[in-house]
C-alpha positions as CSV (number, residue, x, y, z in Angstrom):
1,M,245.1,74.6,-22.4
2,P,248.6,73.1,-22.9
3,G,250.6,72.3,-19.8
4,W,253.4,74.6,-20.6
5,I,251.1,77.6,-20.7
6,H,249.8,76.6,-17.2
7,I,253.5,76.6,-16.0
8,I,254.2,80.0,-17.5
9,I,251.0,81.5,-15.9
10,R,251.6,79.9,-12.5
11,S,255.3,81.0,-12.6
12,I,254.4,84.6,-13.1
13,I,251.6,84.5,-10.4
14,F,253.8,82.8,-7.8
15,L,256.8,85.0,-8.5
16,L,254.6,88.0,-7.7
17,I,253.3,86.3,-4.6
18,L,256.8,85.5,-3.4
19,L,258.0,89.0,-4.1
20,I,255.1,90.5,-2.2
21,T,255.6,88.1,0.7
22,T,259.3,88.7,0.9
23,K,258.8,92.5,0.8
24,I,256.3,92.2,3.7
25,L,258.7,90.0,5.7
26,G,261.5,92.5,5.3
27,K,265.2,92.6,4.6
28,K,266.0,89.9,7.1
29,Q,264.8,87.3,4.7
30,I,267.6,88.2,2.2
31,S,270.3,88.9,4.8
32,E,271.7,86.8,7.6
33,L,268.9,84.4,8.6
34,S,268.0,82.9,12.0
35,F,267.3,79.1,12.1
36,F,263.6,79.7,11.9
37,E,263.8,82.2,9.0
38,Y,266.1,79.8,7.2
39,V,263.6,76.9,7.5
40,S,260.7,79.2,6.7
41,G,262.4,80.6,3.5
42,I,263.2,77.1,2.2
43,T,259.6,75.9,2.9
44,I,258.1,78.9,1.1
45,G,260.3,78.3,-1.9
46,S,259.6,74.6,-2.0
47,I,255.8,75.2,-1.9
48,A,256.1,77.7,-4.7
49,G,258.2,75.3,-6.8
50,E,255.8,72.4,-6.2
51,V,252.7,74.4,-7.1
52,I,254.3,75.9,-10.3
53,T,255.4,72.5,-11.7
54,G,252.6,70.3,-10.2
55,L,249.9,70.8,-12.8
56,E,247.3,68.6,-11.0
57,S,247.5,70.5,-7.7
58,N,245.3,73.4,-6.8
59,P,247.3,76.7,-7.1
60,Y,245.1,78.4,-4.6
61,H,246.1,75.9,-1.9
62,G,249.8,76.7,-2.7
63,A,249.1,80.5,-2.4
64,L,247.3,79.9,0.9
65,A,250.2,77.9,2.2
66,I,252.7,80.6,1.3
67,V,250.6,83.3,2.9
68,M,250.2,81.2,6.1
69,F,254.0,80.6,6.3
70,G,254.5,84.4,5.8
71,L,252.0,85.2,8.6
72,V,253.7,82.6,11.0
73,T,257.1,84.2,10.2
74,L,255.7,87.7,11.0
75,L,254.2,86.4,14.3
76,V,257.5,84.8,15.3
77,D,259.3,88.1,14.5
78,F,256.7,90.0,16.6
79,L,257.0,87.6,19.6
80,S,260.8,87.8,19.3
81,L,260.6,91.6,19.7
82,K,258.4,91.3,22.8
83,S,260.2,88.4,24.6
84,K,263.9,87.8,25.0
85,T,263.2,84.2,26.2
86,F,261.3,83.5,23.1
87,R,264.0,85.2,21.0
88,D,266.7,83.1,22.6
89,V,264.7,79.9,21.8
90,V,264.0,80.8,18.2
91,E,267.2,82.6,17.2
92,G,269.7,81.2,19.6
93,R,272.3,82.9,21.7
94,G,275.9,84.0,21.2
95,T,278.6,81.6,22.3
96,V,281.9,82.9,23.7
97,I,284.7,81.1,21.6
98,I,287.8,83.1,22.7
99,K,288.4,84.8,26.0
100,D,291.6,86.5,27.1
101,G,293.4,85.2,24.0
102,K,292.5,81.5,24.8
103,I,290.1,79.3,22.8
104,L,287.3,77.8,24.9
105,E,287.4,74.2,23.5
106,E,284.2,73.1,25.2
107,N,282.2,75.9,23.6
108,L,283.9,75.2,20.2
109,K,282.8,71.5,20.4
110,K,279.3,72.6,21.5
111,E,278.9,74.7,18.3
112,K,280.5,72.0,16.2
113,Y,283.1,74.3,14.8
114,T,286.7,73.3,14.0
115,L,289.8,75.3,14.6
116,D,290.2,75.8,10.8
117,E,286.7,77.3,10.6
118,I,287.3,79.7,13.5
119,S,290.7,80.6,12.1
120,A,289.1,81.4,8.7
121,L,286.5,83.6,10.4
122,L,289.2,85.5,12.3
123,R,291.2,86.0,9.1
124,Q,288.2,87.6,7.5
125,K,288.6,90.2,10.2
126,D,292.3,90.6,9.5
127,I,293.2,88.7,12.7
128,F,295.9,86.1,12.3
129,R,296.8,85.4,16.0
130,V,294.4,84.1,18.5
131,A,296.6,85.5,21.3
132,D,295.7,89.1,20.0
133,V,292.0,88.6,20.7
134,E,290.5,89.8,24.0
135,F,287.0,88.4,23.4
136,A,285.3,86.6,20.5
137,V,281.7,85.6,20.2
138,L,280.1,83.3,17.7
139,E,276.8,85.0,17.0
140,P,273.5,83.1,16.5
141,R,273.6,83.8,12.7
142,G,277.0,82.2,12.3
143,N,279.3,85.4,12.1
144,L,282.1,86.0,14.5
145,S,282.4,89.2,16.5
146,A,285.9,89.8,17.9
147,L,287.5,92.4,20.2
148,L,291.2,92.8,20.0
149,K,293.3,93.4,23.1
150,K,293.8,97.1,23.7
151,E,297.5,97.1,22.7
152,N,296.6,95.5,19.4
153,R,293.8,97.9,18.4
154,P,294.6,100.5,15.7
155,L,295.1,104.1,17.0
156,T,292.2,106.5,16.5
157,P,292.2,110.3,16.5
158,K,290.5,110.1,19.9
159,D,293.4,108.1,21.3
160,L,295.7,110.9,20.2
161,Q,293.3,113.6,21.5
162,I,293.0,115.0,17.9
163,K,289.8,116.8,17.1
164,T,288.1,115.7,13.8
165,A,285.2,117.1,12.0
166,N,281.9,115.3,11.8
167,E,281.1,114.1,8.3
168,K,277.7,113.6,6.7
169,E,276.6,111.3,4.0
170,P,277.9,112.3,0.5
171,Q,275.2,113.3,-1.9
172,T,275.2,111.8,-5.4
173,I,274.2,114.8,-7.6
174,I,275.0,113.4,-11.1
175,M,274.2,109.9,-12.2
176,D,274.7,108.7,-15.8
177,G,275.0,112.3,-17.1
178,S,271.7,113.5,-15.4
179,I,271.5,116.0,-12.5
180,L,269.6,114.8,-9.4
181,D,268.1,118.0,-8.3
182,E,266.8,116.7,-5.0
183,A,270.3,115.6,-3.9
184,L,271.7,118.8,-5.2
185,R,269.4,120.8,-3.0
186,S,270.1,118.5,0.0
187,S,273.8,119.3,-0.4
188,G,273.0,123.1,-0.3
189,K,274.2,123.7,-3.9
190,N,272.5,124.7,-7.1
191,R,273.0,124.1,-10.8
192,G,275.0,127.3,-11.2
193,W,277.5,126.2,-8.7
194,L,277.6,122.7,-10.3
195,Q,278.2,124.1,-13.8
196,L,281.1,126.3,-12.5
197,E,282.7,123.4,-10.7
198,L,282.5,121.2,-13.8
199,E,284.1,124.0,-15.9
200,K,287.0,124.2,-13.4
201,L,287.5,120.4,-13.8
202,G,287.3,120.7,-17.6
203,V,284.4,118.2,-18.0
204,T,280.9,118.5,-19.5
205,L,277.8,117.1,-17.9
206,E,277.3,114.5,-20.6
207,N,280.7,113.0,-19.8
208,V,280.0,112.6,-16.1
209,F,279.1,109.1,-15.0
210,L,278.9,109.9,-11.3
211,A,279.4,113.0,-9.2
212,Q,279.2,113.4,-5.4
213,V,279.4,116.3,-3.0
214,D,280.8,115.6,0.5
215,S,280.0,117.2,3.8
216,Y,282.7,119.9,3.1
217,G,281.0,120.9,-0.2
218,E,283.7,119.4,-2.4
219,L,282.9,117.8,-5.7
220,T,284.3,114.5,-6.8
221,V,283.7,113.3,-10.4
222,D,283.9,110.0,-12.2
223,I,283.7,110.3,-16.0
224,Y,283.0,107.7,-18.6
225,D,286.5,107.8,-20.1
226,D,288.7,106.1,-17.5
227,K,291.9,107.2,-19.3
228,L,291.3,110.9,-18.6
229,K,292.7,112.2,-15.3
230,I,290.5,114.5,-13.2
231,P,292.3,116.8,-10.8
232,S,291.5,116.0,-7.1
233,A,289.7,118.5,-4.9
234,N,292.1,120.7,-3.1
235,V,289.9,123.6,-1.8
236,R,290.4,122.9,1.9
237,P,294.2,122.3,1.8
238,L,294.5,125.4,-0.3
239,L,292.4,127.5,2.1
240,L,294.4,126.2,5.1
241,A,297.7,127.1,3.3
242,T,296.4,130.6,2.5
243,L,295.4,131.2,6.1
244,K,298.8,130.0,7.4
245,K,300.6,132.2,4.9
246,T,298.5,135.2,5.9
247,Q,299.3,134.6,9.6
248,A,303.0,134.2,8.9
249,D,302.9,137.5,6.9
250,L,301.3,139.3,9.8
251,E,304.1,138.1,12.1
252,I,306.8,139.2,9.6
253,F,305.1,142.7,9.3
254,S,305.1,143.0,13.1
255,L,308.9,142.3,13.2
256,Q,309.7,144.6,10.3
257,T,307.8,147.7,11.3
258,E,309.3,150.4,13.5
259,C,305.9,151.8,14.6
260,D,304.9,150.4,18.0
261,K,301.2,150.9,17.2
262,S,301.5,149.0,13.9
263,K,303.6,146.3,15.5
264,A,301.0,145.7,18.2
265,M,298.2,145.6,15.6
266,F,300.0,143.1,13.4
267,K,300.9,140.9,16.4
268,K,297.4,141.0,17.7
269,N,295.8,140.0,14.4
270,A,298.5,137.3,13.9
271,T,297.5,135.8,17.2
272,L,293.8,136.0,16.4
273,L,294.3,134.3,13.1
274,K,296.4,131.6,14.7
275,G,293.4,130.8,17.0
276,V,291.1,130.6,14.0
277,I,293.6,128.3,12.2
278,D,293.7,126.0,15.2
279,K,289.9,125.8,15.3
280,L,289.5,125.2,11.6
281,N,292.5,122.8,11.3
282,P,290.4,119.6,11.8
283,Y,288.0,120.7,9.1
284,L,290.6,121.9,6.5
285,R,293.1,119.2,6.7
286,G,293.3,117.4,3.3
């Protein structure tokens, strides 16, 4: 059999072996790697490349070596879960680089990082002044974790004591013009509702590239023709505006009527509706 056919066959076999081994090892092998995972990944790839192109070697020996390295990697991951000491040895520990707005030069030299490299890592987090940083740690996998000083952190609704509604994961209910029924059911909607909403937006199912339903039940649509403008969802702001108008009308009625009984009724309902609006406000704000 010609050598090029051997290479094609071995390439296919070892691609499958590498795919299966990587799937077993998990997502860590394709994300941020520890030192051991980095070495293991390079070695497994080198073994596969050598066996695929080395026509005189035994392919079964190469497959066995890949399986062995995969098993060793799994064993190291298992021991790392069980022992922090072992995990610190294999994966390393975080190093404090900045504390109280001051760079710790000794730790910087220990990790062999320059000021330019640390500055670049800070800029990736939209931090341009070291003095603004309360605490920064260089993680074992090479990324930088930084905590800004309290006065430099962005305000949150919690800081302002503003209530906000909890949001769930948006459900993709249309993809490439096809309805995903499982996602549609998960969002608590049906095809009838979807068809009605598409008619309101003036689009057909075949023209929809992507459609999602958020946790408020609002539909957002992306169509194939980017030049066409789709109106944005305004159900919640419209409902809030209607409630506020109704509450204002009740207050006006209470002031205009001469009947004490009607005046009290309008005023009472206006107060009740105001309480409802205050409760729903975090959910209905656009």
